[in-house]
C-alpha positions, -999 to +999 in steps of 0.1 A: +014+329-730+032+354-753+012+341-783-021+345-765-012+381-758-004+392-794-039+405-801-039+425-768-005+438-776-016+449-811-046+467-797-025+484-771+000+495-798-027+510-821-043+529-792-011+543-779+009+547-812+039+532-794+068+515-810+068+477-816+099+475-794+079+488-764+050+465-773+073+436-772+086+446-738+050+449-725+042+415-741+071+398-724+065+415-691+028+406-690+037+370-699+062+370-671+036+382-646+010+357-658+035+328-654+041+339-618+004+340-610-001+306-626+029+292-607+012+303-575-021+288-586-037+322-584-065+326-609-087+350-590-102+375-615-098+405-593-061+398-587-054+395-625-074+427-632-053+446-606-020+432-618-025+435-656-053+460-664-029+490-667-011+473-696-037+452-715-070+469-705-100+450-717-081+418-725-073+406-689-102+382-685-096+365-719-060+362-711-067+348-676-090+321-690-065+311-717-038+309-691-060+288-668-068+264-697-031+262-706-019+253-671-049+235-656-061+218-688-097+213-677-121+240-665-148+230-640-170+258-655-176+235-685-196+212-664-223+239-661-228+242-699-263+231-710-277+236-675-301+265-684-338+257-685-350+293-684-346+294-646-334+325-629-297+325-621-291+331-584-253+332-584-224+325-607-190+329-589-156+315-585-140+312-551-116+296-527-126+278-495-104+268-466-109+255-430-081+264-406-050+259-426-064+234-450-076+244-485-108+226-493-117+241-527-094+261-549-106+285-576-138+265-581-170+277-599-205+276-584-236+284-604-271+280-589-305+283-606-338+291-589-360+260-582-332+234-588-325+209-561-287+202-559-272+172-541-238+181-527-217+149-528-183+141-515-164+120-489-164+126-452-141+155-444-142+170-479-158+202-466-195+199-475-208+213-442-181+241-443-193+251-478-230+252-467-220+273-436-201+297-459-231+301-482-255+306-453-232+333-438-224+350-472-187+343-468-180+333-504-162+358-526-188+376-547-218+360-530-251+380-537-260+393-502-296+400-512-303+363-513-321+349-483-307+315-471-317+292-443-295+263-430-311+232-415-285+219-390-278+181-389-280+182-351-243+175-347-237+203-323-253+200-289-263+235-275-277+235-240-290+270-244-309+261-275-323+230-259-336+249-229-358+271-251-396+267-255-406+250-288-433+274-299-416+306-286-384+297-304-402+290-337-421+323-336-390+342-328-368+327-355-394+328-383-413+360-373-445+341-381-478+345-362-485+320-334-514+304-354-492+297-384-465+282-363-489+259-344-506+248-377-473+238-393-462+219-361-495+200-362-490+190-398-460+170-385-481+157-356-465+176-327-487+172-296-497+201-274-472+189-247-444+190-273-454+224-286-455+239-252-424+220-239-387+226-243-366+216-273-343+194-252-373+173-242-378+162-278-361+131-292-336+134-320-363+127-346-387+154-333-358+179-330-351+173-367-388+178-375-387+211-356-358+223-377-377+213-409-408+232-397-386+262-392-372+259-427-407+257-442-418+289-425-387+309-435-395+314-472-358+314-482-344+317-517-319+289-509-326+261-484-295+243-471-302+208-458-275+191-438-284+154-433-321+162-431-332+125-428-311+119-396-333+104-369-365+106-391-389+077-394-401+066-428-434+086-427-416+119-420-390+112-448-419+106-472-435+140-461-401+157-467-398+143-502-433+153-511-427+188-497-394+194-516-408+181-549-443+197-548-442+228-526-408+244-533-411+255-569-393+289-564-368+278-537-333+264-546-323+235-524-287+223-516-287+190-497-260+169-481-272+134-472-257+099-470-293+085-476-288+077-512-324+066-519-336+099-505-311+118-527-322+098-558-358+109-552-352+147-547-322+158-567-324+175-601-286+182-601-255+168-585-225+190-574-195+167-568-163+173-550-136+161-574-098+159-575-082+155-608-045+152-616-045+183-638-058+203-608-029+194-586-036+187-549-069+207-548-105+198-552-131+216-573-169+214-576-181+197-607-218+199-618-238+170-633-273+174-644-298+147-634-304+123-605-279+104-584-282+073-607-276+095-638-245+109-620-232+074-613-236+064-650-213+093-659-189+086-631-188+048-625-163+050-597-190+068-577-211+036-576-202+032-539-229+058-532-254+031-540-236+002-523-227-008-489-195-024-501-161-028-485-138-036-514-101-041-511-083-008-508-113+010-492-116+021-456-113-007-430-125-006-394-112-031-369-130-037-336-111-054-306-126-087-296-145-087-263-129-103-232-142-133-215-174-132-193-172-154-163-196-184-167-202-177-204-189-206-224-208-203-257-219-174-279-256-183-274-255-184-236-276-154-223-259-125-205-292-104-202-328-114-196-359-093-191-393-108-182-426-090-175-407-057-174-426-024-172-412+012-175-428+045-167-411+079-164-413+094-129-446+111-124-462+095-154-496+078-149-491+053-178-463+030-188-441+039-217-433+001-221-453-028-207-446-065-203-412-066-221-397-101-225-362-102-240-329-122-240-294-114-253-262-133-259-229-127-277-245-140-309-273-113-308-275-090-337-306-069-331-323-039-348-348-020-326-374-005-349-404+018-345-418+053-351-402+084-336-412+086-299-424+049-297-399+042-269-369+027-287-343+049-269-362+043-236-357+005-240-320+010-249-314+031-218-329+004-196-307-023-212-275-002-207-284+006-171-292+043-173-327+036-160-344+008-141-377-010-146-407+006-128-418-028-114-383-039-102-389-061-071-426-063-080-429-094-102-405-086-131-372-103-139-343-081-150-309-099-149-277-086-164-242-103-160-224-082-134-192-080-155-209-071-187-191-042-205-214-021-226-203+005-252-232+030-258-230+054-287-260+077-280-284+091-305-268+125-302-234+110-306-215+143-304-227+148-268-198+125-259-172+150-270-190+184-267-169+194-237-136+185-254-139+204-287-105+222-282-087+190-275-073+163-298-090+129-301-060+114-283-063+138-254-100+131-251-094+093-248-065+099-224-088+120-202-116+094-204-096+062-196-063+072-179-075+060-145-083+025-157-121+030-160-145+051-182-145+085-164-171+099-188-196+071-179-191+075-142-196+112-144-229+109-163-262+114-147-269+077-148-240+070-125-235+102-104-247+099-068-271+125-055-273+142-021-298+116-009-275+087-017-245+105+000-268+110+031-276+073+032-239+064+031-232+089+059-261+076+081-249+039+078-212+050+084-201+033+051-166+042+042-160+021+011-169-011-008-139-033-006-148-063-027-176-082-044-184-119-045-210-144-058-225-165-030-255-188-033-264-172-067-265-137-052-240-108-055-226-097-022-205-066-014-179-063+013-187-030+032-161-012+052-175+010+079-158+040+096-140+031+129-145-006+123-116-030+119-111-047+085-117-082+099-151-070+110-162-060+075-197-072+067-211-085+034-245-072+022-264-087-007-271-065-037-308-064-030-302-052+005-280-023-007-305-014-034-333-014-008-312+012+012-311+034-020-274+028-030-281+020-067-257+044-082-228+036-058-232-001-068-233+008-105-200+027-101-184-002-083-197-027-108-184-006-137-149-003-121-147-041-115-158-048-151-131-024-164-105-041-143-116-075-156-110-061-191-074-052-181-081-015-186-059-007-156-030-024-174-036-008-208-013+022-213-029+055-224+001+067-243-002+088-275+013+059-295-011+033-281-042+055-285-033+066-321-028+029-330-063+023-317-077+053-337-060+040-369-082+009-366-112+032-368-100+052-399-088+083-379-053+091-391-026+107-371-032+140-388-066+142-371-062+119-341-030+132-326-025+167-342-060+179-349-087+193-327-121+177-323-137+209-334-121+206-368-134+170-374-163+164-399-194+148-386-183+114-400-149+117-383-165+126-350-186+094-352-154+074-358-139+090-327-169+083-306-169+046-318-132+043-311-136+057-276-166+034-269-146+003-280-115+012-259-126-011-231-132-041-254-170-043-246-192-074-249-222-054-261-222-024-285-253-003-285-257+021-315-285+047-315-288+058-352-253+049-362-258+057-399-261+095-392-231+115-406-213+084-421-208+083-459-214+051-479-178+039-477-177+043-439-211+025-436-198-004-457-167-005-434-188-004-403-211-032-415-181-054-423-165-047-390-197-055-370-201-087-389-165-097-381-167-087-345-172-112-317-195-092-295-232-085-294-248-057-314-280-037-306-289-008-328-317+017-335-317+027-372-342+038-398-317+027-426-330-008-435-302-013-460-276-009-432-293-027-403-304-057-425-267-062-435-259-068-398-290-078-379-311-109-383-334-102-353-357-073-350-375-058-320-405-038-330-415-012-305-451+001-309-480+009-286-459+004-255-450-032-263-419-050-279-425-077-305-396-100-316-392-110-353-364-132-366-337-150-348-300-142-343-279-171-356-252-187-336-218-173-341-183-185-334-172-174-299-144-148-302-128-135-271-098-111-266-068-116-244-074-124-208-062-101-181-036-127-171-022-127-206-022-088-207-003-089-173+023-112-187+027-090-219+031-059-197+057-076-175+076-087-206+074-052-222+087-037-189+115-063-188+125-055-224+125-018-217+148-024-187+171-045-209+172-017-234+180+008-206+208-014-193+223-018-228+221+019-235+237+027-201+265+003-208+271+017-243+263-017-258+291-034-240+278-062-218+311-082-218+323-069-184+311-101-167+338-121-185+314-141-207+328-165-232+312-146-261+318-111-271+292-083-276+284-071-310+273-037-323+277-045-360+270-076-381+293-094-405+286-068-432+294-038-410+258-028-406+246-015-371+227-041-352+191-029-343+180-028-306+157-058-312+185-078-328+209-068-300+183-079-273+179-112-290+217-116-294+221-110-256+195-138-249+213-162-273+246-153-257+234-162-222+222-195-235+253-201-255+233-205-287+261-201-313+238-208-343+214-181-332+242-156-326+256-163-361+222-159-376+216-125-359+250-113-370+243-126-406+276-146-407+277-167-439+282-204-435+319-213-437+330-178-427+346-166-395+337-130-384+368-110-374+367-103-337+342-131-331+363-161-338+347-179-309+315-183-330+334-205-355+327-210-392+293-226-388+302-260-402 
């Protein structure tokens, strides 16, 4: 550092005509200050200027860069060399970025040129969305505030106020464009008059994303920030978006985050990659690579996972709990759900959304539900999971579902599951949801919540409670307890009789609680340790699961949490509506592998053919109100988890072990007061303290008189006698 300052010192000496001794003092002092700044990893230009400009005016920036190169070794700014193509420079800055107490980027450079399309690439949780929000809000140090930016949200945050707004009115207000322009742009993406004049919340996930894209088109921004723009979009809309970005945005700079690698390959002119190198210490920086995604991977071979759904050793692993047994289901191909001649129409609609649906499902089923946005895929899913009922139920259709079937449903707007728990930790959320032995979130949803009319029916018939359920002559019957009636006079009603009375949601609640009890959910402890162990199986470490807040999780981490919560009750059927949204390639590879290893049934809606074809061999094509089946799910080995009886035994043993530990601790480790032949032990032959587990096993061996086992636990060598335990002999 002193050598790099010699020129500055000489200039300072010539200008001030000071003595060389004074110059040497200045030289040493400046070097000392620079070393302190470097030790603190502080390379902000304004800090250096403020600290040193009074002594080496005009030389601070050169000195700062030499110091940076000396200590850091590599400068991320070098990655931008050769980028110029005559395009206008929009920004060229160096900044820090943090979220909460975590530093995401440290003293990194960002240079953007007009008309370039940058792919922002990094692992889940690296801070990509945080960076785009900071750019959109002008929160980066030195950001040119005259630039107009527009951020296209991924749809990860559910906002009831936003969803209640009118589509056309919101578009006109946000863009300040005339009504005619807004309608014309909406019609380009085939919005119907009902959609244009309806509420945002009435649109499906795909149509809501289209609306956000229409808004972006009308904003005329300098920089367009796209966060997972292909989420929920069908192939035709993705093609339109590609064409628009390549052909119609010559003067707009685009920064895009997407886990859809083929999409990124088609649109990107540059890649900005989150990198962590040893010479940079614990911090990441942004490194620029000119060219497409494939050109980027050629330069950085370890980034090849962006093009693969691989799950190599050492990468992320997801582990799903095997489903429990279903009464009467003895093979993986035996059906647990059947639909025949099923129709569905929304209340008040004059035409069916779905007509003559004929389907079957078993534990071997691996099914992808395909179709255009708005075709009725989610409508079909909601009927299967019990959120809606066929319109012609009781009128010629067949709709049978195993009464103890446990279903895990990860909705299209996955984050709706956690939107009311953003200030809680993932562990707290799962405790709230399952602490009573059933899925509280499900029972409080609109699909299960009883309305005034149903409560009125219960009151009119003087029903007090449903005490039990049984299968008789092929029909489900429920034991109904009435007010002021003795228990022995309880009466059984068939399911159809109670449905005819209008008690559908009460029965759904009872069936759900019985299914949860069959899974042993009432026995499973909801302790922090137990839940965090479960979260570890889904790649959510203790840092985020126990100590973090849901609000601080990235989109991919929230999906992992929602998956983990859905799998807590060991379901037989996992329903995934657009599961690839928000997950990076590594996580997608891990999810694919976990689903293929899992013993339950999988039903998914996805536009990502690479992903769904890696899991599903059967496809349901939803189009024009009908469902067509292509392919066949192959038979799989039947995998079932522990039965409730086994769980009960394990719980009893654990409680017994805890009681033994408590007795031992209370007695101070001395259990010899009963005059047993063999003495207690707190240390082994080598003087080491015996662990609680070894002590417990020693007590069991002592009660049985198992001398060989006691010697083994106390690590007594053969032929040796342990002082104080002569009764154990020499082992010969």
